[in-house]
C-alpha positions as CSV (number, residue, x, y, z in Angstrom):
1,M,69.7,-65.9,-27.0
2,A,67.8,-67.2,-29.8
3,T,65.9,-69.5,-27.4
4,S,64.9,-66.4,-25.2
5,T,63.9,-64.3,-28.5
6,D,61.4,-67.0,-29.4
7,A,60.0,-67.3,-26.0
8,T,59.3,-63.6,-25.9
9,T,58.0,-63.3,-29.4
10,A,55.6,-66.4,-29.6
11,P,51.8,-65.3,-29.4
12,P,49.8,-66.5,-26.7
13,A,48.4,-70.0,-26.9
14,A,44.7,-68.8,-27.3
15,E,45.8,-66.6,-30.5
16,Q,48.0,-69.6,-32.1
17,L,44.8,-71.9,-31.8
18,V,42.6,-69.0,-33.4
19,A,44.8,-68.4,-36.3
20,S,45.9,-72.0,-37.4
21,P,44.0,-73.0,-40.3
22,S,44.3,-76.5,-39.7
23,R,42.7,-76.8,-36.0
24,L,39.0,-76.9,-35.4
25,T,38.8,-74.7,-32.8
26,F,35.8,-72.6,-32.5
27,R,34.8,-69.6,-30.0
28,S,33.4,-70.4,-26.8
29,S,30.5,-68.5,-27.2
30,L,27.1,-70.6,-28.3
31,T,26.1,-67.1,-30.2
32,P,27.1,-68.3,-33.4
33,L,25.6,-71.8,-32.9
34,L,22.1,-70.2,-32.5
35,V,22.6,-67.8,-35.3
36,F,23.2,-70.8,-37.3
37,A,20.2,-72.6,-36.3
38,L,18.1,-69.8,-36.8
39,G,19.3,-69.0,-40.3
40,I,18.8,-72.5,-41.2
41,A,15.2,-72.6,-39.9
42,V,14.1,-69.7,-41.7
43,S,15.8,-70.0,-44.8
44,Y,14.9,-73.4,-46.0
45,P,11.3,-73.3,-45.7
46,V,11.1,-69.5,-47.0
47,V,13.0,-70.7,-50.4
48,V,10.5,-73.6,-50.8
49,F,7.8,-71.7,-50.0
50,L,8.7,-69.0,-52.9
51,A,9.1,-72.1,-54.9
52,Q,5.6,-73.3,-54.5
53,A,4.1,-69.8,-54.8
54,L,6.1,-68.8,-57.9
55,V,6.6,-71.9,-60.1
56,P,4.3,-74.9,-61.3
57,P,4.9,-77.9,-59.0
58,S,7.3,-80.6,-60.9
59,P,9.8,-82.9,-59.3
60,Y,12.7,-81.1,-61.1
61,A,11.5,-77.7,-60.1
62,G,11.4,-78.9,-56.7
63,N,14.9,-80.6,-56.9
64,L,16.4,-76.9,-58.3
65,F,14.7,-75.0,-55.2
66,T,15.7,-77.5,-52.8
67,A,19.3,-77.1,-54.1
68,A,18.9,-73.3,-53.9
69,A,17.7,-73.8,-50.4
70,I,20.5,-75.8,-49.2
71,T,23.0,-73.8,-50.8
72,G,21.5,-71.1,-48.8
73,S,22.1,-73.4,-45.6
74,A,25.5,-74.1,-46.9
75,L,26.1,-70.1,-47.2
76,V,25.1,-69.6,-43.9
77,A,27.4,-72.2,-42.3
78,W,30.2,-70.5,-44.2
79,G,29.5,-67.2,-42.8
80,V,29.3,-68.7,-39.2
81,L,32.4,-70.6,-39.7
82,R,34.3,-67.3,-40.8
83,W,32.7,-65.9,-37.8
84,E,34.6,-68.6,-35.7
85,D,37.7,-68.1,-37.5
86,V,37.4,-71.7,-38.8
87,S,38.7,-72.5,-42.2
88,L,36.7,-74.7,-44.9
89,A,40.3,-77.0,-44.9
90,A,40.0,-77.4,-41.0
91,I,36.5,-78.9,-41.6
92,G,37.4,-81.0,-44.3
93,L,37.2,-79.2,-47.8
94,D,40.3,-78.7,-49.6
95,R,41.6,-79.5,-52.7
96,T,43.2,-83.0,-51.9
97,R,40.2,-84.1,-50.0
98,V,38.0,-83.1,-53.2
99,V,39.9,-85.4,-55.1
100,T,40.3,-88.2,-52.6
101,G,36.7,-88.0,-51.3
102,T,35.4,-88.3,-55.0
103,L,37.5,-91.3,-55.7
104,A,36.3,-93.1,-52.6
105,V,32.7,-92.4,-53.4
106,V,33.0,-93.3,-57.4
107,T,34.9,-96.7,-55.8
108,V,32.1,-97.4,-53.7
109,W,29.4,-97.2,-56.7
110,L,31.8,-98.7,-59.4
111,I,32.1,-101.9,-57.1
112,V,28.4,-101.8,-56.4
113,N,27.7,-101.7,-60.1
114,V,30.1,-104.3,-61.3
115,L,29.5,-106.6,-58.5
116,G,25.8,-106.2,-59.1
117,Y,26.1,-107.0,-62.5
118,V,28.2,-110.0,-62.3
119,L,25.9,-111.4,-59.4
120,L,22.7,-110.8,-61.6
121,V,24.1,-112.5,-64.9
122,L,25.1,-115.5,-63.0
123,L,21.8,-115.6,-61.5
124,G,20.0,-115.7,-65.0
125,E,18.6,-112.4,-64.9
126,A,18.1,-110.0,-68.1
127,V,20.2,-106.8,-67.3
128,T,22.0,-104.3,-69.3
129,L,23.6,-100.9,-69.0
130,G,21.7,-98.2,-69.0
131,L,21.6,-94.4,-67.4
132,P,20.1,-93.6,-63.6
133,A,16.7,-92.7,-63.2
134,D,14.1,-91.9,-60.3
135,P,10.8,-90.3,-61.4
136,Q,10.3,-89.3,-57.8
137,M,13.5,-86.7,-58.3
138,G,12.3,-85.8,-61.7
139,L,14.0,-88.1,-63.6
140,P,12.0,-90.8,-65.3
141,V,13.3,-93.9,-67.5
142,D,14.8,-93.1,-70.7
143,A,15.5,-89.3,-69.9
144,P,17.9,-87.5,-72.0
145,V,21.6,-87.4,-71.0
146,M,21.5,-83.9,-70.6
147,Q,18.4,-83.9,-68.1
148,V,20.2,-86.9,-66.2
149,A,23.4,-84.8,-65.7
150,A,21.4,-81.6,-64.4
151,V,19.6,-83.8,-61.9
152,A,22.8,-85.6,-60.8
153,I,25.0,-82.3,-60.5
154,T,21.9,-80.9,-58.6
155,L,21.4,-83.6,-56.1
156,W,25.0,-84.9,-55.7
157,L,26.7,-81.3,-55.2
158,F,24.5,-78.6,-54.4
159,V,22.2,-80.7,-51.9
160,G,24.8,-83.5,-50.9
161,I,28.0,-81.4,-50.2
162,G,25.9,-78.2,-49.3
163,E,23.9,-80.0,-46.5
164,E,27.2,-81.9,-45.3
165,L,28.9,-78.7,-45.3
166,A,26.0,-76.8,-43.0
167,F,25.4,-80.1,-40.5
168,R,28.3,-82.2,-40.3
169,G,31.2,-79.5,-41.4
170,Y,29.9,-77.0,-38.9
171,L,27.0,-77.8,-36.8
172,Q,28.5,-81.5,-35.5
173,N,32.3,-80.3,-35.1
174,K,30.6,-77.2,-33.0
175,L,28.8,-79.6,-30.9
176,I,31.6,-81.9,-30.2
177,A,34.1,-78.9,-29.4
178,H,31.7,-77.9,-26.5
179,L,30.7,-81.4,-25.2
180,G,34.4,-82.7,-25.4
181,T,36.6,-85.4,-27.7
182,T,36.5,-88.3,-25.7
183,R,34.7,-91.4,-27.7
184,S,31.5,-91.4,-25.6
185,R,31.1,-87.4,-25.5
186,T,31.9,-87.5,-29.4
187,A,29.2,-90.0,-29.9
188,L,26.8,-87.7,-27.9
189,G,27.8,-84.9,-30.0
190,I,27.2,-86.7,-33.3
191,A,23.7,-88.0,-32.0
192,C,22.9,-84.3,-30.9
193,A,23.7,-83.1,-34.5
194,A,21.7,-85.7,-36.2
195,V,18.6,-84.9,-34.1
196,L,19.1,-81.1,-34.7
197,F,19.5,-82.1,-38.2
198,S,16.1,-83.8,-38.0
199,L,14.4,-81.0,-36.1
200,L,15.5,-78.4,-38.3
201,H,13.9,-80.1,-41.4
202,L,10.6,-80.0,-39.3
203,P,9.0,-76.6,-40.9
204,V,9.6,-78.4,-44.3
205,Y,7.8,-81.3,-43.4
206,V,4.9,-79.8,-41.4
207,W,4.1,-76.9,-43.7
208,V,5.6,-77.8,-47.0
209,A,5.1,-81.6,-47.3
210,E,2.2,-81.4,-44.8
211,L,3.0,-84.8,-43.4
212,A,0.5,-86.8,-40.8
213,L,1.5,-87.1,-37.6
214,P,2.2,-90.7,-38.0
215,Q,4.3,-90.4,-41.4
216,L,6.0,-87.3,-39.6
217,A,7.2,-89.4,-36.7
218,V,8.5,-92.3,-39.2
219,T,10.2,-89.4,-41.3
220,L,11.7,-87.7,-38.3
221,A,13.0,-91.3,-37.0
222,F,14.4,-92.3,-40.6
223,T,16.2,-89.0,-41.0
224,T,17.9,-88.9,-37.6
225,V,19.3,-92.5,-38.2
226,Y,20.4,-91.6,-41.7
227,A,22.0,-88.1,-40.3
228,L,23.6,-90.4,-37.6
229,L,25.5,-92.5,-40.3
230,L,26.7,-89.8,-42.0
231,G,27.6,-88.0,-38.7
232,V,30.0,-91.1,-38.2
233,I,31.3,-91.3,-41.5
234,Y,32.3,-88.0,-41.2
235,E,33.9,-88.3,-37.9
236,L,35.9,-91.4,-39.3
237,T,37.1,-89.6,-42.6
238,R,36.9,-85.7,-41.8
239,N,36.1,-85.4,-45.6
240,I,33.2,-83.0,-46.5
241,V,33.3,-84.1,-50.2
242,L,33.5,-87.8,-49.4
243,V,30.2,-87.6,-46.9
244,G,28.7,-84.9,-49.0
245,L,28.8,-86.8,-52.4
246,F,27.9,-90.2,-50.6
247,H,24.9,-88.0,-49.3
248,G,24.2,-86.9,-52.6
249,T,24.2,-90.5,-54.4
250,F,21.6,-91.6,-51.7
251,D,19.1,-89.0,-53.2
252,L,20.0,-90.4,-56.7
253,N,21.7,-93.6,-56.8
254,P,24.3,-93.9,-59.9
255,L,22.8,-97.5,-60.8
256,F,23.9,-98.1,-64.5
257,V,22.5,-101.7,-64.0
258,V,18.9,-101.7,-65.6
259,G,16.3,-104.3,-65.9
260,E,14.1,-105.4,-68.5
261,T,11.9,-102.3,-67.9
262,G,14.9,-99.8,-68.5
263,A,14.7,-98.9,-64.8
264,P,17.8,-99.2,-62.6
265,V,18.1,-102.2,-60.3
266,G,17.0,-101.1,-56.7
267,D,17.9,-104.2,-54.9
268,L,21.6,-103.5,-55.7
269,T,21.5,-100.4,-53.4
270,L,21.6,-103.3,-50.6
271,L,25.1,-103.6,-51.3
272,V,25.9,-100.1,-51.0
273,L,26.4,-99.9,-47.1
274,P,28.8,-103.0,-46.7
275,V,30.8,-101.7,-49.9
276,A,30.9,-98.3,-48.5
277,L,32.1,-99.2,-45.1
278,V,35.1,-101.2,-46.3
279,V,36.1,-98.4,-48.8
280,F,35.6,-95.7,-46.2
281,W,37.3,-97.6,-43.6
282,G,40.5,-98.1,-45.9
283,Y,40.3,-94.2,-46.9
284,R,40.6,-93.5,-43.0
285,R,43.4,-96.1,-42.5
286,W,45.3,-94.2,-45.4
287,A,44.4,-90.6,-44.4
288,K,45.5,-91.5,-40.5
289,T,48.8,-92.5,-42.0
290,Q,49.2,-89.9,-44.9
291,R,47.2,-86.9,-43.6
292,P,47.3,-87.1,-39.9
293,G,46.7,-83.2,-39.7
294,D,43.0,-84.0,-41.2
295,F,42.1,-85.4,-37.6
296,Q,42.7,-82.4,-35.5
297,P,40.4,-82.4,-32.3
298,Q,37.5,-80.0,-31.9
299,T,38.2,-77.6,-29.4
300,T,36.8,-74.1,-28.0
301,V,38.6,-71.2,-27.2
302,D,37.8,-67.6,-26.0
303,A,37.7,-64.9,-28.9
304,V,40.9,-62.8,-29.2
305,E,40.3,-59.4,-30.2
């Protein structure tokens, strides 16, 4: 009798898929995807245009408005995810992954700084410890601690995590859900998301940055390859905080090893990718064992009214 009651009261499979907060189950309609693309394509250049018109140009002001624009993109993604009945936890943004993702990225840069310092000392280089700096990002050498913190928060949290929420958390997962989750189809989904990531930046590159055609082609190619790397890292870890912070730290490298001029030793960034691959692979092995529910397949289902 108990078995019969369970069978008669169980909700349809489609309703179970839509209601489950741990499943990456999107609506079969492409309308939310089109709304997302339109929202991103419009919101980002509009905010940047307003910044140019209202605020005197400076790298720091540019960072603030870039953060505002990308926060707008993240809000568009959040709204579309709600429309699709997909939770933030399902795409890799929950309390546990905030902690584990942060620890993974901190581990990468801690290893890079310690290993880089030791290697440079052994090579006889004159190095010491200092604060990160990047004049192009509005952060000159010897900037006050509060200015360093402000730029770091802007780039690491708002820009990095906001952009990854939009483009990996929603766009990439949505495309894979429609294309399929075999290895080749997942790779195709990651590649399509990377290309769209670049193309959706085109209005900014053309009308805001005013790049000439040769520079535009190089920038688009670099952005696509960069997005491919981030897409692979996300698919291997399913952690928005991890890939978002890693993205942000490429905008402002947390290098604390500085040379005689007081500027960070930029060559140490050559260590980042190999160290990151080892750390992130270790994270994946841990998560696959301890949190297998984080790696639900991306699927689609007809909307249940």
